[in-house]
C-alpha atoms as one frame of an Amber mdcrd trajectory, in Angstrom:
protein
   9.533  16.960  12.584   7.768  13.764  11.467   5.111  14.217  14.130   4.507
  17.777  12.913   4.144  16.542   9.327   1.655  13.906  10.450  -0.378  16.616
  12.194  -0.427  18.684   8.987  -1.617  15.682   6.969  -4.401  14.909   9.434
  -5.427  18.583   9.624  -5.608  18.820   5.817  -7.792  15.708   5.535 -10.064
  16.872   8.350 -10.691  20.249   6.729 -10.672  19.351   3.027 -12.001  15.806
   2.921 -11.429  13.896  -0.336  -9.628  16.836  -2.032  -7.174  16.784   0.879
  -6.474  13.073   0.307  -6.054  13.721  -3.424  -3.648  16.640  -2.917  -1.486
  14.686  -0.468  -1.264  11.569  -2.648  -0.724  13.678  -5.784   2.277  15.459
  -4.299   3.593  12.184  -2.861   3.795  10.895  -6.451   5.644  14.087  -7.408
   8.503  12.839  -5.198   7.521  15.122  -2.322   8.229  13.278   0.966   4.629
  13.022   2.159   4.104   9.579   3.732   1.234   7.825   1.983   1.055   5.518
   5.007  -0.163   8.380   7.192  -2.523   9.791   4.548  -4.291   6.574   3.579
  -4.341   4.949   7.014  -5.868   8.043   8.569  -8.368   8.294   5.689  -9.252
   4.665   6.368  -9.851   5.543  10.000 -12.202   8.354   8.965 -14.018   5.922
   6.653 -14.512   3.495   9.524 -16.057   6.294  11.559 -18.471   7.125   8.717
 -16.801  10.310   7.489 -15.617   8.822   4.172 -16.710   6.057   1.840 -14.150
   3.224   1.941 -14.074   2.635  -1.843 -14.038   6.373  -2.598 -10.966   6.830
  -0.375  -9.083   4.077  -2.223  -9.984   5.410  -5.668  -9.098   8.979  -4.654
  -5.653   7.906  -3.488  -5.002   5.707  -6.530  -6.106   8.320  -9.076  -4.058
  10.971  -7.268  -0.994   8.713  -7.451  -1.597   8.128 -11.140  -1.968  11.855
 -11.843   1.235  12.763 -10.029   3.064   9.890 -11.720   1.964  11.107 -15.160
   3.497  14.510 -14.405   6.784  12.839 -13.424   6.595  10.596 -16.494   6.439
  13.628 -18.783   9.254  15.330 -16.908  11.395  12.265 -17.549  10.168  12.120
 -21.140  11.000  15.767 -21.828  14.294  16.263 -19.990  17.567  14.528 -20.784
  18.632  11.771 -18.396  21.931  13.481 -17.446  20.102  16.685 -16.525  17.686
  14.809 -14.278  20.498  12.857 -12.655  22.377  16.070 -11.859  19.174  17.575
 -10.450  18.661  14.528  -8.206  22.279  14.703  -7.065  21.934  18.401  -6.189
  18.394  18.659  -4.842  17.284  15.080  -4.211  18.238  15.241  -0.539  15.439
  17.740   0.021  12.844  15.188  -1.105  14.660  12.174   0.391  15.760  10.783
  -2.996  19.397   9.925  -3.683  21.284   9.438  -6.926  21.513   5.760  -6.008
  17.697   5.589  -5.859  17.455   7.210  -9.275  20.066   4.919 -10.821  18.423
   1.824  -9.353  15.038   2.868 -10.678  16.570   3.565 -14.086  18.254   0.127
 -14.258  15.048  -1.633 -13.244  13.055   0.272 -15.849  15.446  -0.644 -18.656
  15.480  -4.290 -17.562  11.809  -4.894 -16.798  10.134  -2.190 -18.897   6.460
  -1.470 -18.165   6.120  -4.194 -15.514   8.319  -2.138 -13.191   5.555   0.498
 -13.120   3.393  -2.010 -11.278   5.919  -3.672  -8.971   7.566  -0.423  -7.911
   4.259   1.090  -6.722   4.317  -1.475  -3.933   7.845  -0.635  -2.787   8.276
   2.189  -0.260  11.079   4.540  -1.239  11.264   3.731  -4.937   7.521   3.832
  -5.658   7.488   7.532  -6.478  10.821   8.080  -8.232  10.195   5.255 -10.727
   7.996   7.453 -12.936  10.969   9.592 -14.012  12.964   6.740 -15.604   9.743
   5.353 -17.104   9.521   8.627 -19.017  13.227   8.594 -19.855  13.000   5.078
 -21.308   9.762   6.121 -23.073   7.659   3.224 -21.920   4.340   3.164 -23.778
   2.124   5.700 -22.045  -1.022   3.561 -21.874   0.864   0.618 -20.371   2.522
   2.963 -17.901  -0.865   4.306 -16.786  -2.470   0.863 -16.465   0.405  -0.660
 -14.493   0.851   2.426 -12.322  -2.838   2.627 -11.456  -3.019  -1.106 -10.692
  -0.048  -0.902  -8.313  -1.332   2.278  -6.678  -4.763   0.689  -6.255  -3.296
  -2.263  -4.360  -1.116   0.002  -2.204  -3.984   2.357  -1.343  -6.354  -0.538
  -0.625  -3.829  -2.116   1.722  -3.187   1.074   3.693  -6.832   2.149   3.790
  -7.865  -1.262   5.087  -5.288  -1.030   7.881  -6.756   2.293   8.975 -10.324
   1.008   8.614  -9.818  -2.264  10.462  -7.504  -1.014  13.175  -8.774   2.534
  13.645  -9.266   2.058  17.363  -5.688   0.910  17.851  -3.663   3.108  15.489
  -1.209   4.231  18.169  -0.318   0.603  18.875  -0.063  -0.223  15.169   2.274
   2.683  14.294   5.244   0.863  15.806   4.803  -1.930  13.268   4.865   0.310
  10.171   8.523  -0.514   9.491   7.812  -4.239   9.591   4.804  -3.754   7.343
   7.059  -2.046   4.799   9.601  -4.889   5.053   6.822  -7.407   4.460   5.661
  -5.515   1.380   9.194  -5.337  -0.028   9.687  -9.098   0.486   6.367  -9.825
  -1.220   7.270  -7.593  -4.173  10.725  -9.194  -4.513   9.034 -12.600  -4.672
   6.608 -11.327  -7.317   9.496  -9.933  -9.376  11.377 -13.246  -9.035   8.352
 -15.161 -10.316   7.961 -12.678 -13.174  11.618 -13.066 -14.208  11.436 -16.852
 -13.920   8.404 -16.984 -16.205  10.087 -14.674 -18.710  13.235 -16.840 -18.782
  11.181 -20.041 -19.065   9.197 -18.653 -21.992  12.376 -17.429 -23.656  14.032
 -20.840 -23.335  10.908 -22.510 -24.630
């Protein structure tokens, strides 16, 4: 199943170019289970081979993520929290999102406000669903866009560089994707810890 999905992603990028990358990353941010790892790493491989411009690939992916996130933000903004939670409980399994994911994202958004828009974009699993509670909590739209784009830019740069630098050895690298995700999560947790520590220090001061 996963292998078939990867083939579809690669086929779409091969035949549509940048619009294919945009479509895939846009729907990924709409909580559709399309692995951004496959999309951006393969696009990075194409860039290394001269088919894409490296910077253009990164910007395409980041802007697509931002666009999809804005749609989710307004869904969260427009629909009551209880309705969304029931929808996630009933249909979330089809897009690999659980009620626990939604509740966690909601708690983080209330606690850390707009900063969570940035940190969450670097965390596989929660990076897409976070836009819904950002809308529910009504985080300032401009801040949401800036933080979301910044996080998406880092994520897309990281994945595109992997594909660009290791394009000749992608089959060997695929087995390390899980560990790459773990490394990213650890890094983000450390960043969040530093952020909280600074907030508490400033508050005490």
